[in-house]
N, C-alpha and C positions, 0 to 999 in steps of 0.2 A: 075350378079347383085343380084340374089337371095341368093348366097353364102355370099356376103357382108352384106346383111340385116340380115341373120341368125347369122353371127359372131357378128354383132353389138348388136343383141338382147341378145346374151349370155353374152356379156360384161356388158350390163345394168342389167342383172339378177343376176350377181355375188354378187354385194353389198347387194341385197335383201336377198340372201341365207345366207351370212355371218352375217347379222343383225338378221335373224330369228333363226339361229343355232349358238349360241355363241361359242360352243365347236370348231367349225371350224375356229374361229377367234382368238383362244387363242395364247398368246405369250409364247414361250418356254423359261423358265428361268432356266439356267443350273449352277450347283455348283459342284465343285470337292472337296471332303473332304478326307484328309490324316490322318488316325488315327495311332498315334505313341506313344511309351513309352517316358517319359521324366523325368527329375528330377526338383523338385521345392523346395523352402525354404520359404514358406508362413509364417511359424511359427518358424523360427530360426534353423530348422534342414533340411538337404537335404533329401527329400523323393521321392519315386516313385509316378508319376502321369501319366495320359493319356492326351495328347494334341492332338487337331485336327487343322491341318494347323499351327502347332507350337504355339497354344494359348490355354489358359484356362481363361474364358469359351470358348466353341466352337464358331466359327464365327456366327454372327447374320445373319440369312437367311431371306430375304425380298421378298415378292411377292405381286401382286395386285390380287384382286378377278377377276377371268377370265383367269389368267395365267395357264400354265401347269408347274409343278415343275419336274425337272429332276436332281436328286442328286446322284452322283457317289461316292461311299464309297470305299476307298482303305485301306484295313486293313493291316497295317504294324506291327501289334502286333504279339506276339508268342502265342496268345490265340484268340478264336473266339469273335466276337462282333456283335452288332446290333444297329439300331437307331429306336426309336419310336417317332412319331410325335404327341405330347400330345395335345389332344383337336381338332385334325384335322379330318374332314370328308374325307374319302378316301376308295377305294376298300380294302376289308379285307386283301388281299395278300400283301398290302403295309404298313400294320400297324406296323410291326417291332418287333413282339414278337417271340423270337426264339422257334422253335418247335410247336408253335401255329398258326402262320400266315406265317412263312418262316423258312427255315433252317438257322442256325447261319452262319454269314459271317466268313468263315474259315481264319486262319492266312495266310498272304501273298496272299490274293485273293481280287477280286474287285466285287462289287455288285451295281446294279443300281435300285433306287427307282424312280417311275414315276407316277404322279397322278395329276388330275386337281384340281385347287384351286377354290372351290365353296362357300367360306365363307370369312369373314374378322374378324379381331380382334387380340388380343395379346395372343400368344401361345408360347410354347417352345418345345424343343426336347432333348432327352437323350437316353443313352444306356439302353436297357432292358436285358442286359446280366450280370448275377451275381451281383457284387457290384461295377461295373465300374462307375456308376453314382456318387458315393461318391468321386472318385478321378479325376474328371475333365470332364466327358462326359455329359455335359449339356450346353444348349445355347438357345438364343432367336430365335423365329420363328414368324415373324411379317407378318400378312396378311392385307394389306391396302385397304381401300375403294377407288375406283375411285371417282374423284370429282363430276362426274355426277350421283353418286349412289343415289338411292331414299331416303336412310336413312342418307345421309351426313349431319352432324350437324355443323352448323356455331358456332364458339366459342368453339368447341370441336375437331372435326376432322381436322380443319385447323390450330390448334396450333402446335408449334414445339414439336415433340414427341421424347422422349429419351427411347430406350429399356434398361431395367435393369433386370438382373437376380441375385437373391440373393442365396448365398450358404454358406456352412460351410467347414472348413478344419480341419482335424485331422492328427497329426503326427503318429498315430497308423495305422497299416494295417487294412483295413475294415474287413478282414476275422477274425482278432483277436478280433475286437469289437463284431462281430456277435457271436463268440465263447464265449466271456466273458459274454455277455448278457444271453446266454443260460445256463451258469454255475453260474449265480447269483453273479458274481464278482462285488463288489461295489466300484471299483477304481474310476469310474466316479463320484459317490456321494462324495467321499473324495475330489476329485479335485474341485467339485462345492461347497463344504461346506454344503452338504445336507444329512449328515449321520444320524442325529437325534438319537444319542447314548444315553445310560442311563445317562452318566455324563452330556451331554448337556440338556437332559430332566429335570434332577434335577436342573441344573442351571437356567432353564427357568420356574421352578415350574410346570412342565408338566409330572412328572413321572407317575401319574395315567393315563394320556392320552396315554403315551407310552406303559404301561402294557395292557391297554384295546385294543390297536392296535394289539399287539402280541397275545393277547388272541383270537382275531378273525383271527389268522393265517396270518397277514399282515406284510409286511416289511415296511420300512420307506416311508413316503410320497415323491413323486417327480412328476414333471410335464413334464419331458423329460427323455430320456433313456441314452443319450450319452453326455459326456463332449467334447466340441470342442475347439481347440487351437486358431482359428481365424474365424471371420465372414467376408465375402467378398461381395462387391457390384461390379458387373462386374469384378471380379477378384482382387479387391483392397479393403483394409481396410478403406481407406479414399481417397476421390476424390472430384472434384468440377465441377460445370458448371457456368461459369461467362460470357459467351457470347452466343448470339442467332443469328444465321445467320451472324456471324462475327461482331456483334455489342454488346457492353457491356450491360448486363442486368440492367434494371432500374426499379424504383418503378412502380407498376401496371402491369408489364410483367407477363405473365402466361406461364407455361410449363406443358406439359402432360408427365407423367412418365408411361411407359408401364412396369409393374412390374410382374415378374414371380418368384415364390419361387422354385428355383432349388435345395433346400436343401434336403438331404437324410432323415433327421428325425427332423428338427428344424422348429418350428413355430416362426414367427417374429412379434414383435410389431413395427408398423410404426407410427412415430410422426414427426411433423414439427414445428420448432421454429418460423416460420413466420405466424402461425395462423392455421386456419381450413384446412382440407383436403377435396377436392371435389371428390367423387367417381363417375365415369361415366361409368364404364364397369367392368364386372366380368367374368372370364373364357372366354374372347373373345366376350362376348355378351353385347350390350349396355343396360344400366339401366338409369332410370331417375335420374338426379344428386342428390346426398345425401351429406350433409355437416356433418363431424364428427371431433372429436378431435384426434382420433386414431383408428387404426384397427389392428386386429391380422390376419395375412395372414397365412393360413394353408399350410402344405407341399403340393406342386404341384399346388396350386391355382395361378391365375393371377388376378390382378386388374389394371385398368387404373385410375389414379388419376390426378387431376389438382391442382398445387400449385401456389400461387400468391406471388410475391415479394412485401412486404408492404412499404419499404422505401429504398432510396439510401444509399450507404456507408456501408452497412452491407451484410455479407454473411451468409445466414440462413441454419442452420443444418437440414437436413432430416435424422432422426435417425432410425436405424434398430437394434433392440435388441432382443436377443433370449428370448423365453417365460420364461426360468428359470433365466433370467437376469444376466447371467454370462459373456456374450460377446456382443459387439456391433460394428457397423461400421457406418460411417458417409458419407453423400453426401451433399456438401455445394452448395447452389444455390445463385448466386449473387456475386459481388465483394466487397472487403473491409474487415472491422473488422468482425471476426467470431461471430455470435450470436448463442450460444449453448443452447440447451434445457436441462433442469435439468434431470440428469440420473434417471432411474427407480430404486427405492430402492429394497433392498434384500427382497425376499419372506419370509413370516412368516410361516415356514414349520409346526410348531407345531399346528398352527391354522388350517392348511390344514389337518393335521393328525386327529385333533378333528372332523372336518367335515366328514372325511372319515370314522371314527368310527361310526358316527351317520347314515351314508348312507349304511353301510354294515351289512348283516346278518351273523350269525354264519356259515351258509352253503355256504358263498361266494357270494350269490346273493346280488344285491343292493335292498334297501328298496323301497317298493311302498308306498311313503309318500303322495300320492294323488296329488302331483304337476305334472301338465302336461307340462313338460319341452320340448322345441323344439327350433330350429332355432337360437341357441346361444343367446337367449334373456335373460337367467338367467345363468350367469357365476358363477358356484359353487366355482371356484378358487378365486373369488373376496375377500373371507375372508382372503386370503394371501396377498392381495395388500395393502401395507401401504398407498399408495396414495389415496385409497378409504376409508380404515378403520382407518388410522392414527396410532399413537404410534410406530413409527419407524424412525430411523435417516436416512436421505438421504445419500446415498453413495457418496464419493468424486468424482469429475470429473475424468473420465478416461484419463490418460496421453496421449494416442495415438491420442486423438482428436485435440490436439494443439501441436505446436512446441515450444521449449524453447524460451522465449522472445517475443512470438506472442501475440498481443493484442486481447482479447476476451471479450465478454459480456455473462453472464450466465442468462438465463431466469429462474428465480426462481418462483416456484408455491407454493401454500398452501399445507401443508402436507396432509390435508384431503380435498378431492374434490369429493363430491357426485354428482356434476353436469357434470362430464366428460362424453362426448358422445362417446360411442364405437360402431362401426358398428356391426350390426347383420343381419342375413338373412331376418328377417321380414321387414327390411327397403328397400330391393331391389325390384324394380318394373321395368319390361321390358318396353322398349320404344315402342314396337310393340306387337301385339297379339301373344300369345304363345299357344293358345288352340289347343288341338289335335282333330282329326276327331271324331265327335260324334258317327258315325256309326261303328267305329272300335271295335272289340272285346277286352275287357279288361281282362288281366290275372293278378290276384292279388297274390303277394308273400310277406311273412313276414320273416325277419331274425333278430336274436338276435346276436349282436356282443359280443363275449366271449373271454376269455383268461386266462392264468395263468402266472402272472408276475414273480413268483419265477423260473419257468422253461422256461419262455419266449416262450410260445406256444400261438399263436393267431389264432382265429377261428371264424366261423359263425355257430350258432346253435351247438356249441361244437364240430364241425368237421372242420378239415383243408381241404384245397382244394383237397389234395391227397386222402381224405376219402369220396369224394362225386362224383356225376355225374354232367354232364353239365346241365344247365338250358335250356330246349328246348322251343323255341318260334317260332310260325309261322310268316312268313313275313307278315307284315301288321297289326299284333296285337299290342295293347298297353300293355306294361309291367309296372305295378304299384307296386313299392317295398316300403314296410314300414320297417324301420330299427330302432331297439331299442338297445342302447348301455348299456350292462350289465357288462361292465368292468370299471376300474378306469382310463383308458387312453382315450384320444381323438383319433378319427380315421378319417382321411380324405379319404373318399371313392371315388374312381375314376372309371368312366365308359369309356372304349375305344370306339371310333367310333361314339358316339352319344352325343348330349346334352340332358339333362333331365330337365323337369319342376320341380322346387322346390315348393311344395304346401305350400304357406306361407300366404294365405288369400288375395292375390291380383288377384284372379280369372283369367280371360283371359290374364292378364298381369303378371302372375307369372314369376319370372326370370328363365332364362335358364342357366344352369351350367353343368360342367362335373366333378366337385369335390364338395363334400359336407362334411364339417367338422361336426362330430357328437360327442358331449360332453357326459361325463358319465351321465346316467339316462335320456338322451334325446330320444325322438321318433320323427322321421322325415319321410316324405313320398315324393317319387320322382316318376316320370312317363315319359315314352318316347315311341315314335312310332318306332317299330322295322321294319324299311323299308330297311335295308341294310343287305344282306345275309352274313353269315360268323360266325366264332367263335371270340367273343369279350371278352376281359378280364375285370373283375369287381373286384377291389381289394383295400385294404388299401394302400395308397401311402407312408406311412412311410416305407422306404426300408426294414428295419429289421423286420417289421410286415408282409410285403408281403412275404419275404423269410421264415418266420416262419409259413406260412399257411393261412393267412387271405385273402381269395379271392374265387371267383367263375368264371366260364366261361359261358357266355350267348351265346347260339348257335341259330342263327336266320336262319330258313329255311333250305332247302337242298342245300349244297354247297360243291363243290369239289375244294379244293385249289390246283392250279397248282404247287405251290411251295413245296407241301408235297406229295411225292410219296407213303409214308407209314404213313398215318395220325394217325393210332392207336399207333404205336410205338413212333411216334414223340410226341404225347400227353403224353405218359408215361414218356418220357424224360423231358418234361416241368414240370410235376408234381414232378419228382424226385428232381428238383432244389429247390422246396419249402419245402422239407422235408429232407434236408441233415443231416447226423449224425454229432455230435459235440463231440470233444475229450477234456477231462480235465485230467491233471496229477498233483499230488502234492506229495512231499516227504519231510520228516523231517530228516535231518542229525544231530543226537543228540549224546550226550555223553553216553547215556545209551542204544542206539540202533538206529535202522532205521525203520521208519514206514511211510506209505503213501497209496495212492490210485489212481486209474485211472477209468475213466467212459467214455463210448461211448453211446450217446443218440440221438434219434430223437424225434419227437413229441409224440410218444407212447412208444417206446421200450427203455430199458436201459440195458446195459451190463457193470457191474462194478466189480472191484476187489480191495480188501484191503489187505495190508500185514504188518506184523511186524517181524522184524529180530533182535534178541538179539545177544550180543557179546560172549555168552558162552552157553554151553549146558543147563544150568539151565533156561536160558531165552528162548532158542529154536527159532522157527520161526513158522509163521502161514500165510496162504493165504486163503482168502475167496472170492469166485466169485459168482455173482448172475446175472441171466438173468430174467428180469421181464417186465411186461407190465402195464402201467398206465391206470387206469379205472376210469370212472366218469367224469362229466363235469369240476370239479375242479382238477382232477388228484391227489387227496390226497391219493389214495389207489393203491398199486402196489403188486399183487401176484407175486411170483418168484419161480424159482427153483435154488438151489445153490449147490456149491461144496466146501467143507472145507478140507484143507490139513494142518496139523499141526504136529510139532514135539517138544516135551518138555521132557527132561530127569529129572525124579524126583522119589523120594522114595515113598513107599506105604503110608507113613504118610502124604505126601503132596497131595495125590489124594483126594482132598476135595469133599464133596458132594455139589450139588447145592441146591437151595431153595426148590426143589421138592424131595429132598432126593435121587437124582440120582447121579451116580458116573461113571466117565470115568476112566478105569483101564489101559489104554494103553498109552505108551509114544508117539507112532505114531498113527495118526488118519487121514484117508482120507475117506470122506463119502459124499453122496448126501444129500440134504435136500429140503424141501418145506416150504414156509412161505409167509409172506406178510409184507409190510411196510405201515404204516398209519400215516399221519401228524396230530398230536394232537394240541390243543390250546397251545399257547406260542411257536409255531414253533418247538415243540419237536417231533422227529420221533420215533414212537413205532414200534419195529420189533419183530415178532414172527416166530420161525421156529422149525421144528421137524425133527429128524434124523431117519433113518430106525431102529435103536436099541431102539427107544422110547424116547430118551433124548430130552427134550424140552428146548429151550433157549428163554428168553424174554429180550429185551433190550430197553433202553431209551437213545436217542442220540440227542444232539444239538450241532451244530457247528456255528461259526461266530456270537457269541453273541456280539452285539456292545457295549462294555464297554465305549469307548470314540471314538473320531474321528478316531484314528488309532489303538487302542487296541481292539482285539477280543478274546473272551473266548469260551470255549467249554467243554463238559463233555460227558461221556459214563458210564453207569452202566448196568449190566445184571444179570440174575438169576444164572449164574455160579460164582457169587460173584467176578466178575472182575469189575474194575472201572478205570476211567482215567479222569483227569482234566488238562486243558491246558490254557495258556495265550500267545497271539501272538501279536507282534508289526509289523504293515505293513510298510515296508520300501518303496516299490514301488509295482506295480501291479503284479510282479513275485516273489518278495523276502520278507521274513519276518524273524524276530528273535523270536524263540519260546522256552518256558519253559513248562514242563509238568511233572506230576506224574502219573505213570502207576503201577497198582497193581502187574503186573508181572515183569516189568523191572525197577521199582523204579523211582527216580528223574533224569531228564535230561534237558540239555540246548542245543539248536542247531539252525541251519539255516533251514528255511522252504522255499522250492523252488516250484513254481507252474507254470503251463502252461494252 
């Protein structure tokens, strides 16, 4: 009898234990992911991509708060991979950063991630290995609230919810894009119509603006780095939603879109032909509803928005347009005739260049003009928006948005609209209190976001991640970080493992986010409680900026990661990936000879070689090699050691003296040298070098002068009384037709090939 009473008491006690300790009651939700190479033709050409379970984007993974996630990754690639759970709170060893929180998942191997789901909201997941994210490894990661959740919102959390991941597609190999960016190749600008050449500046009456721009050592104005061939919404350029729960959508129906920006480097304008957009969450965290006309979603951000169908018989376009306005995709809501929103007009680039000139000092810093810019409240790029400032023709409707013979209505708007409401961070207010413990010790840090657009080096306080130590924080401390953007590019800064408070004037209801877009000249402050041990990545989420060095590692407490047997060497491997060397080769096959160059560079070091080969002994040949290191925050100065090897057969009468009355009397010369390069105003490179025999050579060089959209000019002259001038027509990103005159080899015409 006593035994029965004892067993009965245990059975009664079990529900109490399960309700008291939710972790014991968690539901295990299991996914199997198969990562495999595939071929796609998103933009008319069959190209390599990476599919997971045979699809791009990767499968949407759904959980409820309180579940346990178990995700088995089968790597069927011939290279290593990884998966990072963006915005998700989890043990550090599950965060998915190769060599920082785990070893890479090796080819033909299997790896299991397992962690509790302790939050809710719209998140996403992607590869953190190399550039795999650019070619298909991104997907939705949705954490739902249980209906009995304390913060369950009627009219929001009970609406039909559609997960959406935005992305871009390029037919180029991402490694080539990365290399072209580091080598200042402007093929993307040509494709986008953003070259701002001398001919274009004269035609626009902006030659003075162009000259002032180059006087301050700046290239053309742009708002994005890469030209993309297609924009995709859940893997499609155009798609629709015309039923909800099996019933046709009708006037008054509302739908919640859970939107993640899975693009590698693109910001997207979000607009709706059916009226206002209601923003209800950001980065997986609820905010008090905000009504806007449009919003710009930064790389890696997520927003939950609610759209309402205003009337029956129309299908309303939800438009997604790149920040540079070169590409768009459409998602139609409702059935019937398509209601299109008027397309965004072309950017006024020369107005942006004028603004940039006024913002930039001669030393490369941005001007301190007294304006306290923060939280995206003052969009400096608005001077380029014709829909705000006017005086621009609206571009015609993109043909991909409709099919031939299809009935459509176009929502036309006034060219100038100063009353357009655009979302900014000051508008966001948390639905619950977000204040941090008052008794916690606060550690204050300040960082300046820096970079060199010409060499495509991105940094914090003028140092790449490979040049710095980890940020050490004790568990339980509050880390408050103030960020100032001293570069001309936006940077979406992402913190792994935590949400941070955005200090935006809303006090205890400051919004929680894990990505903060910081515009040029802005200063923003974030703070978070460091309550989870481990090494957490903090970086710009523009993929090519991160790979170029813009990041830090926040190390919380003492932590021994069981996935890393040798954490010191693993960390070195992780840093190496953010500072990989990049190769450039160019050669001109001309009628008067052969000349070209090659360069291998990382963020600081440069190994370069130039050669000239004549077709006879009088012309001879010459090879100059230099090894140098860039110095200074703008990296305009590079001291180097060089080696010069040349042969030229000529008589004594031809052995001319240089400007310093020095003379080389040898047909063959091989010698070391020391010198430096310095970037002058007008983007002219000044080079000085001295040889052991005392001979000094000074040179002025400029390449790639943008004469017109596709014509580039260049020149070289030096104190040896040598000179060269050239003109090149760009056929494509690798081939040009070039004519030049060389003081040694004379006039020539040929084909220029570059890599």
